[in-house]
C-alpha positions in Angstrom: 0.1 -0.1 -0.1 1.1 3.6 -0.7 -0.1 6.7 1.0 -1.7 7.7 -2.3 -4.1 4.9 -1.8 -5.6 6.2 1.4 -7.5 9.0 -0.6 -6.3 11.7 1.8 -7.3 15.3 1.2 -4.7 16.9 -1.3 -3.5 19.3 1.3 -2.6 16.6 3.5 -1.0 14.3 0.8 1.3 17.5 0.2 2.3 17.3 3.8 2.9 13.7 3.5 4.9 14.1 0.6 7.0 17.0 2.1 8.0 14.5 5.0 9.3 11.9 2.4 6.5 9.3 3.5 5.7 6.8 0.6 4.5 3.5 2.0 2.8 3.4 5.4 4.2 1.6 8.2 2.5 -1.6 9.5 0.7 0.3 12.3 -0.3 3.1 9.8 -1.6 0.4 7.3 -3.8 -1.2 10.1 -4.9 1.9 12.0 -5.5 4.7 9.4 -8.5 3.0 7.4 -10.6 2.2 10.4 -9.6 5.5 12.0 -10.8 7.4 8.9 -14.0 5.5 9.0 -14.6 6.8 12.6 -14.0 3.6 14.4 -12.4 3.5 18.0 -8.9 2.4 17.7 -6.5 0.4 20.1 -3.1 0.4 18.5 -0.1 -1.3 20.1 3.4 -0.3 18.5 6.8 0.5 19.8 8.2 4.2 19.6 9.6 5.0 16.2 7.1 2.8 14.3 5.2 5.8 12.9 2.0 5.7 15.2 1.9 9.6 15.5 0.8 9.8 11.7 -1.5 6.7 12.3 -3.7 9.0 14.5 -3.0 12.4 13.2 -3.6 11.8 9.7 -7.2 10.4 10.2 -7.9 13.3 12.8 -6.8 16.0 10.1 -8.8 14.4 7.4 -12.0 14.4 9.6 -11.4 18.1 10.4 -11.1 19.0 6.8 -14.1 17.0 5.8 -16.2 18.7 8.5 -15.0 22.3 8.5 -16.6 24.7 11.3 -16.0 28.3 12.5 -16.1 26.8 16.0 -13.2 28.1 18.1 -13.1 25.2 20.6 -10.8 22.1 19.9 -12.3 19.3 17.9 -9.4 16.9 18.4 -7.7 16.4 21.7 -4.3 14.4 22.0 -3.1 13.6 25.4 0.6 12.7 26.0 2.4 11.7 29.1 5.5 14.0 28.9 6.5 17.6 27.6 8.9 16.2 25.2 6.4 13.9 23.4 3.8 16.6 23.4 6.2 18.9 21.6 7.1 16.2 19.3 3.6 15.3 18.4 2.5 18.8 17.9 5.5 19.4 15.6 4.8 16.4 13.4 1.0 17.4 13.4 2.0 20.9 12.2 4.2 19.4 9.4 1.3 17.3 8.2 -1.1 20.2 8.4 1.3 22.6 7.0 -0.8 23.2 3.7 -4.1 23.6 5.8 -5.4 26.3 7.7 -5.9 24.0 10.8 -4.7 25.4 14.1 -2.5 23.3 16.3 -1.8 24.4 19.9 0.6 22.5 22.4 -0.1 22.7 25.9 2.5 21.5 28.5 4.2 22.3 31.7 7.4 24.2 32.0 6.4 26.8 29.4 4.9 30.1 29.8 1.2 29.7 30.7 0.2 33.2 29.1 1.4 32.3 25.9 -0.7 29.1 25.8 -3.7 31.1 27.2 -3.4 33.5 24.2 -3.1 30.4 21.6 -6.1 28.9 23.1 -8.2 32.0 23.1 -7.3 32.7 19.5 -8.9 29.3 18.7 -7.6 25.8 18.1 -8.6 22.9 15.9 -6.2 20.5 17.6 -4.8 20.6 21.3 -1.8 18.4 22.1 -1.5 18.4 25.8 0.0 16.7 28.9 -2.8 15.9 31.4 -1.5 18.2 34.3 -1.1 21.4 32.3 -4.6 20.8 30.5 -6.1 20.4 33.9 -4.6 23.8 34.9 -6.1 25.4 31.8 -9.4 23.7 32.2 -9.6 25.0 36.0 -9.0 28.6 34.7 -11.6 28.1 32.1 -9.1 28.7 29.1 -10.3 25.7 27.1 -13.5 23.8 26.6 -13.8 20.3 25.6 -17.5 20.2 25.0 -16.9 20.1 21.2 -14.2 17.3 21.1 -15.0 14.8 18.4 -11.8 12.7 18.6 -9.8 11.8 21.5 -6.3 10.3 21.4 -4.4 8.8 24.3 -0.9 8.6 23.1 1.6 6.3 25.0 -1.0 5.3 27.5 1.2 3.0 29.5 3.6 5.6 30.7 0.5 7.8 31.4 -0.7 5.3 33.8 2.7 4.7 35.2 2.9 8.3 36.0 -0.4 8.2 38.0 -2.4 10.3 35.5 -5.4 8.2 35.4 -7.6 10.4 37.8 -6.7 13.4 35.6 -7.3 11.6 32.4 -10.6 10.3 33.7 -11.7 13.8 34.6 -10.5 15.2 31.2 -12.3 12.4 29.2 -15.5 13.0 31.1 -15.5 16.7 30.1 -15.7 15.5 26.4 -18.7 14.4 24.8 -19.8 10.8 25.1 -20.3 10.5 21.1 -16.8 10.8 20.1 -14.1 8.8 18.4 -11.4 7.6 20.9 -8.1 6.3 19.8 -5.7 4.7 22.3 -2.1 3.9 21.5 0.5 2.1 23.7 3.8 0.4 23.3 2.4 -2.5 25.5 -0.9 -3.8 26.2 -1.2 -4.9 29.9 -4.6 -5.6 31.6 -4.9 -1.9 32.6 -4.7 -0.7 29.2 -7.3 -3.0 28.0 -9.5 -1.9 31.0 -9.0 1.8 29.9 -10.0 0.9 26.4 -13.2 -0.9 27.7 -13.9 2.3 29.9 -13.4 5.0 27.2 -14.4 3.4 24.0 -17.7 2.6 22.4 -16.8 1.0 19.1 
């Protein structure tokens, strides 16, 4: 399979081409088609296998197919660390480079006011660490009532770091009728339980 066979929006195909992607990796081949169809996904793949594009491309495609003037985020991607948050946001921006979609990253250790300004200007996608996102939610800087796609990236270290209470609080602020994608390097029982708790399809 080649990326051209996925029938991505032309602007996304340009982003894919610019990154030099030609053939999807195994996790991309298996995850992207059902994700683009709106199915919930549980993806198990090691770091470096291309799983970021496996959830970002379907999310971007959904946004482009369903345009809106709404300022609230419609895609929320949760990551366990600042470093991964920056990395995922950067790849998302590169893939969305030929679109007008707005990507905002929210993580600790950075200036709060700058993130507030970006959120208030509107965001289509928010990539966040749970702790800092909770800070913004408490300050009413972001609303999750319009989230249509939720991604939990690197779910196993998120649980290891004790983020489950924050994650549950965040998830329950999003609509029940949403698409949920969960990606993890391992699939211990607690990850399977998380999938059953948050996913419908």
